[in-house]
N, C-alpha and C positions, 0 to 999 in steps of 0.2 A: 736543525734539532725539532722535532715532531712536536706538536700543541698537544697538552694536556688535556682532556676533557672531562669533564665531572661524572661522577660515577650515573649511570642507568639503573635506576630501580626497576620494578615488576612491573610488568604491563596492565596488571589490571590497578595500580596504584596511579599509573599514569593517567588512565583511562575516566580514574573516580576525581581524581585532580581537574581532566579537561574540561567533565561535567560538572564538576562543582561550579570551575574557572565561569562557564557557559552561562549557570543561573545567576551568579553575582554579576556576573560585567551586563546580562540582558537587566536586572533587576536596577542594582545601583549605579552604573555606568562604569568608566573606565577610570576616573579617577576618585571616587567612594570607593569603590570596591577595593579592599584592604587585602592582603595576603592572609591574613592571620583568618580573615573569616572565611574565604575562598578554602583555606585548610580545615576548616571545622566544615563547612560544607561537604567537603570530599571525606571526612573522615580521617583525614591524614594528619602529620606533624606538618609544622614549619616547614623543618628541616628536610621534610619525606621531597617539597616542592621544591627547593632548592637542589637535590640529588636529579630534579629532572630539567629544571629551568634556571636560566642564571638572575631573572629578574622579573616584576611585573612583564615590563614590556614584551620580553620573548615569550611568557605565557601566555598576551594578548593576541600576540599573535599567531601563535600554535592554533587557538582557539578558532581565529579569525578564517585561518586557512581550512581548518577541517569543518568547520559549519559551512561555510562559504562553499566549498566543492562539494559537500550533500547535497544543499540547495541547488547549488547550479547544475550539478548530475539529475534532481529532479525535474527541473524545470526543460531541461532537453528531454529528456525523456517524452516529457509533455508534448513538447513541441515533435517531436520524431512519432510520436502515437497519433496525433491529431491531424496531422498537417502534411505529412508525409503523400499517402494517398487520398487524397482530395475526391470527392463524388459529389457531395453539396456543399460548395466552397463556404455558403453565408453558417450553414448550420454547424459545418466544422467549424468555422471560427469561433462561433461561439460556444461550442463544448469546450473547445480550446482554450479559451477565457473561463470556462467555470473550474476548469480542472486548474488552471493556470493560479486563479483565487484560492481554490480549494486547499493552497499548500501554506496558504498563510494561518489556517486554523486545523491544520495538521501535525505530527510531532515535530514538524521541524518549526514551530512558529517562537520559540525562544531564539531562534536567529532574527528572526524581525525586530523583537523587541531590542536582542541586540544592535541592530542597523539604526533603529531610533535613536537609543542612547549615542553611535556613535555618530549620525546628524546632529545631536545636540551638543555636543561637544570636541567637533572637528578639530580642532583647535590645539587640544590635548590629546589628542590619539596620535602614536607614533605613525611616522610616517611611511614608513616600510608598510606597516599594518594597511592603512589607507590606500595604497598604492596595489596591495595583494585583491585587496577587498575587490577595487574598481575592473580589476583585468581580467579575475577568474571568477568575478559573480555576474555584474550587472553587463560587465563587458563581453563575457563568452556567451552570455544568456542572448543578450541581444544581435550577435554576429552569427548566432545560429538561426535565429527568429528570420535577421534579415537573409539568411543563403535559403530559408525555405520560403519566407515569401519570392527571392527572386526566381527560382525553379517555377513557382505558382503560375508568375509572371511568364517566364518562356512559353508555357503551355499556353498560353492565352486568357485567360482567368483574370489579371489584372493589368492596370498599366500603370508602371513604377518606373521612376527614373533613377531612385536614391535608394534603395532595398533598405540601408542603413536607419535612414528617415524615417520610411514606411514604417520598419521595425519599432522606430522610437513613437510615432504615432499611435501604433497599433497598443502597446505597451499602456501608453497613458489614457486610452480611450477604454480601454479594461480594467482600469485601476481601481483597486479600492478606492482612494481618497476621493471617487466620484460620488461614495455614499452616502447620503444624508447623515447617518448614520453607523457606526462598524458593529453595532449589535448584528445590521442587518447582512453582516458576513454568513451568521446562522441561519437566516432567512432565504431558503431558495426562492420563493418566487421575487422578491426583490432582487435577488442578486443576478436574475436571469433576467429579468426585467433591463438593470443596469448594463448588463454585460450586452445583451440584444442589441440595444440603444447605440451601445458602444462602437458594434462592429457593425453598423446600417449606417452610423456615420462615416466608418473606415472606409466602407464599399462605395458611399455617395463619391469618395473622392477619389476611388483607386478601383474600381469595380468594371469591368468592361461593359459599354451599354447603359452606365447606372451614372456614371461618374458625369458631375453637372459639365455641360458642354461638348461632350464628346458623343459620338456614335456609337452604333451598335457594331456597327461594321469594321472601326479602329481596332 
C-alpha cells in the first residue's frame, strides 16, 4: 500500500513559510516559536503550513537544512577562493579569515542567530536536526578546510600532522569569539588586527621555519 503524502502547496508559499520560520526560530528559539506566529510572519494560514510540513519539528529541520546548506556552500567557496592558489601564505590566510568572518554580517546572519538559539536549547532540539547541522555545516566546512591545509602542507609551506585538528585550530583562532566586542565585526581595523593575530599564532605552530623548535630546512 502506497503511503499517502500531504498535499504540497505553491512553491512561493513554501518559501514564505521557510523565511518566516527562520526569522522566528532565530529570534525566539525552537521552543518559543509557535506555528501561529510563524504563519503570521510568513503571511499564510496555519493550515497552509500543514500543507507543507507535518509539524514544527519537520519545519525546523527543513529550515536548518536549507540555511546550513547555504552557509556551508558560502564557506566552502571562501576556502576555495583564498586557499587554492596560495602565493603569500600569511596574507592569504588573513584574507581568508576576514572573508570567513564577513559572512557573520552578511545576508546569512540570521543563520548564526539561529545557531546561537540552538546552542542555548540543545536538549529541546530534534536530534535529527542537530545531526544534520553538524554533518552538513561545521563538519563539512572543517573537512574542506582540512583538505586545503593538507594540500598546502604537501607543497612544503606548513607542517601538519593532523589536518582536521589544524583546521579546528585555525577556525578557533580567527573566531569572532576572540573579539572583545561583537560590534567590532563592523570595525575593519579591529577585525583585521584580531584575524592577523590569530593567523600569526597559527603559523607559529604550523609554518615551516616559523614553528617553535623547528628549523627552516624541515
